[in-house]
C-alpha positions in Angstrom: -41.1 50.0 -40.4 -42.2 47.1 -38.1 -45.6 47.4 -39.6 -44.3 47.1 -43.2 -42.2 43.9 -42.2 -45.4 42.2 -40.5 -47.4 43.2 -43.8 -44.6 41.7 -46.1 -44.4 38.4 -43.9 -48.2 37.8 -44.1 -48.2 38.3 -48.1 -45.2 35.8 -48.3 -46.9 33.2 -46.0 -50.1 33.5 -48.2 -48.5 33.0 -51.5 -46.3 30.0 -50.1 -49.5 28.3 -48.8 -51.2 28.9 -52.2 -48.2 27.3 -53.9 -48.0 24.6 -51.4 -44.6 25.5 -50.2 -43.2 25.6 -46.6 -43.2 29.2 -45.1 -40.1 28.5 -42.8 -37.6 29.9 -45.1 -39.9 32.6 -46.3 -40.5 34.1 -42.8 -37.0 34.3 -41.6 -36.0 37.5 -43.6 -39.1 39.3 -42.3 -38.2 38.4 -39.0 -34.9 39.8 -39.4 -36.3 43.0 -40.9 -38.8 43.2 -37.8 -35.6 42.8 -35.4 -33.7 45.5 -37.4 -36.7 47.9 -37.2 -37.1 47.5 -33.3 -33.3 48.1 -32.6 -33.5 51.1 -35.0 -36.4 52.5 -33.2 -34.7 51.9 -29.8 -31.4 53.6 -30.9 -33.6 56.6 -32.1 -35.4 56.9 -28.7 -32.0 56.8 -27.0 -30.6 59.5 -29.1 -33.6 61.7 -28.3 -33.0 61.1 -24.7 -29.4 62.0 -24.7 -27.9 58.7 -24.0 -27.6 57.3 -27.5 -25.8 58.1 -30.7 -27.8 61.2 -31.4 -26.8 63.1 -28.4 -24.9 66.3 -28.8 -21.0 66.2 -28.1 -18.4 68.7 -27.4 -16.5 67.1 -30.5 -19.0 65.6 -33.0 -17.9 62.1 -33.8 -15.6 61.7 -30.9 -15.7 58.6 -28.7 -17.9 59.1 -25.6 -16.4 57.6 -22.3 -18.6 54.8 -21.1 -19.3 56.6 -17.6 -20.9 59.6 -19.4 -24.4 58.4 -20.3 -26.0 62.0 -20.9 -27.9 61.9 -17.7 -26.3 64.7 -16.1 -27.2 68.2 -17.1 -24.4 69.7 -19.4 -22.9 66.2 -20.2 -21.4 66.6 -23.6 -19.2 63.5 -23.4 -16.1 65.5 -22.2 -13.7 63.8 -19.8 -10.3 63.1 -21.6 -8.5 62.3 -18.2 -11.5 59.9 -17.4 -11.7 61.7 -13.8 -15.2 60.6 -13.5 -14.8 57.0 -14.2 -15.6 55.9 -10.8 -19.2 56.4 -9.8 -18.6 58.4 -6.7 -16.0 60.5 -8.2 -18.3 61.4 -11.0 -20.8 62.3 -8.4 -18.3 64.6 -6.5 -17.0 66.3 -9.6 -20.3 67.2 -10.6 -21.3 68.9 -7.3 -18.0 70.6 -7.5 -18.4 71.9 -10.9 -21.9 73.2 -9.9 -20.6 75.0 -7.0 -17.7 76.6 -8.8 -20.2 77.6 -11.5 -22.4 79.5 -9.1 -19.4 81.2 -7.6 -18.0 82.2 -10.9 -21.4 83.6 -12.1 -21.6 85.5 -9.0 -18.1 87.0 -9.2 -18.4 87.9 -12.9 -21.6 89.7 -12.2 -20.0 91.3 -9.0 -17.0 92.6 -11.4 -19.0 93.7 -14.5 -22.2 95.3 -13.1 -20.4 97.8 -10.5 -17.8 98.7 -13.0 -20.4 99.5 -15.6 -22.5 101.5 -13.2 -19.4 103.5 -12.1 -18.7 104.3 -15.7 -22.1 105.8 -16.3 -22.0 107.6 -13.1 -24.6 105.7 -11.0 -22.1 104.3 -8.4 -18.7 105.3 -7.3 -16.9 102.2 -6.4 -13.2 101.0 -7.1 -12.4 98.3 -9.7 -12.7 94.7 -8.5 -8.9 94.2 -7.9 -8.9 97.2 -5.8 -12.2 96.7 -3.9 -10.8 94.3 -1.1 -8.2 96.8 0.0 -10.5 99.7 0.0 -13.2 97.6 1.9 -10.6 96.7 4.6 -9.5 100.1 4.9 -13.0 101.5 5.5 -14.5 98.7 7.5 -16.2 99.1 10.8 -14.0 96.0 12.0 -10.6 94.9 11.9 -9.8 92.4 8.9 -8.8 89.5 11.3 -12.1 89.8 12.9 -14.1 89.7 9.6 -11.9 86.8 8.6 -12.8 84.6 11.6 -16.5 85.5 11.6 -16.5 84.6 7.7 -14.5 81.3 8.6 -17.1 80.1 10.9 -20.2 81.3 8.7 -18.7 79.8 5.6 -17.8 76.7 7.5 -21.2 76.2 8.6 -22.7 76.6 5.3 -20.1 74.2 3.7 -21.0 71.7 6.5 -24.7 71.9 5.6 -23.9 71.3 1.9 -21.5 68.4 2.8 -24.2 66.7 4.9 -26.7 66.9 2.0 -24.1 65.6 -0.3 -23.7 62.6 2.1 -27.4 62.1 2.5 -29.3 64.0 -0.1 -32.5 65.7 1.5 -31.3 65.6 5.0 -30.9 69.1 5.3 -34.6 69.7 4.6 -35.7 67.2 7.4 -37.6 68.3 10.5 -35.4 69.8 13.1 -32.3 70.1 10.8 -32.5 73.9 10.5 -34.3 75.6 13.7 -37.5 74.9 12.3 -36.9 76.7 9.0 -35.8 73.5 7.0 -39.2 73.5 5.2 -38.3 76.8 3.4 -35.4 74.7 1.7 -37.4 71.9 0.2 -34.4 70.3 -1.7 -35.1 69.2 -5.1 -32.1 66.9 -5.4 -28.5 67.1 -4.3 -26.8 70.3 -5.2 -30.5 71.9 -6.1 -32.1 73.2 -2.9 -35.4 75.0 -3.6 -37.9 76.7 -1.2 -38.3 80.3 -0.7 -34.5 80.8 0.1 -33.0 79.2 -3.1 -35.9 79.5 -5.7 -38.1 82.4 -4.6 -39.4 82.8 -8.2 -40.4 79.1 -8.4 -38.5 78.0 -11.3 -38.3 74.5 -9.9 -42.0 74.2 -9.5 -42.7 73.8 -13.3 -42.6 70.9 -15.5 -39.7 68.3 -15.3 -38.9 69.2 -18.9 -38.2 73.0 -18.1 -36.4 72.2 -14.8 -34.1 69.9 -16.8 -33.6 72.8 -19.4 -32.8 75.3 -16.6 -30.2 72.9 -15.0 -28.4 72.7 -18.5 -28.5 76.6 -18.7 -27.1 76.9 -15.5 -24.1 74.6 -16.2 -23.5 76.4 -19.6 -23.4 79.9 -18.0 -21.3 78.6 -15.2 -18.6 77.3 -17.5 -18.8 80.5 -19.4 -18.4 82.4 -16.2 -15.4 80.4 -15.1 -13.5 81.2 -18.3 -14.6 84.8 -18.1 -13.2 85.0 -14.7 -10.0 83.6 -15.7 -10.0 86.1 -18.7 -10.5 89.0 -16.0 -7.5 88.0 -14.0 -5.2 87.5 -17.1 -6.3 90.9 -18.3 -5.4 92.6 -15.1 -1.9 90.9 -14.9 -1.2 92.0 -18.6 -2.8 95.7 -18.5 -3.3 96.5 -14.9 -6.9 97.4 -15.7 -10.5 95.8 -15.5 -12.4 94.0 -18.3 -14.7 97.2 -18.9 -11.7 99.6 -19.3 -9.8 97.0 -21.6 -13.1 96.9 -23.8 -13.3 100.7 -23.8 -9.6 100.9 -24.8 -10.0 98.3 -27.6 -13.0 99.7 -29.2 -11.4 103.2 -29.4 -8.4 101.9 -31.1 -8.8 98.2 -32.2 -5.7 98.0 -34.3 -3.4 99.2 -31.7 -5.1 97.9 -28.4 -5.6 94.3 -28.6 -4.0 90.8 -27.2 -1.1 91.1 -29.4 0.0 94.4 -27.9 -0.5 94.0 -24.3 3.2 93.1 -23.6 2.3 89.7 -22.1 0.4 87.7 -24.7 3.4 88.3 -27.2 6.4 89.2 -25.1 8.7 91.7 -26.6 5.8 94.1 -28.0 4.9 96.9 -25.4 1.5 97.5 -24.3 0.2 100.7 -26.1 -1.6 103.0 -24.1 -4.7 104.7 -25.8 
């Protein structure tokens, strides 16, 4: 578009010169076309990078808050309460969501995989809502002792994470972890690497692939958080785990569904298969 405007400008100037006319008024329109073309090209580039009008949104056509520029992984312009309007608050919420995503993905996998393996006869473990009680009953140490040990270990790990939040990369500095800090090789705040946290080396690829992995992690983490809430709601409504609920539903879809669990629609009793 810019090249076309320049070409038009030169032709207009040439014709004006041959006619003995001033080229001041003839060149103003092409200049305006050049400016519009440059702005359009800039907006197109911004849209491709995720910060402009062409970025994907949670609600297409909605107004994006000014503090959500599309630079964060999984940023689709969703912040109706403007919780991240302040810069440091946005940084904190990003890290909090990332940690909750990872916990939720671990929890969902820990619920589904053992349950499925138990159903097919490979394992023999209790459902997730009974696992804690069974573990305490068969533990080699009293629950209070395990709780204290876990409190200190968990506190130490969270303390390391907090220090890395305050000063990104500090937990990979020499002397910060008994000589093993080189195995972390933190990529950025919230994304530790090294053999401990990236044994397959996904972060050592191109920057484009790394950004893609970050977005996929957040997407799967958000889905896992919703799934875990669903697992809790299913148990409160039916007293069963997600795999058993799915099996019951597939056996009789018309009679076993969310409308007949006795909770989603009160007054309709839960129908056992």
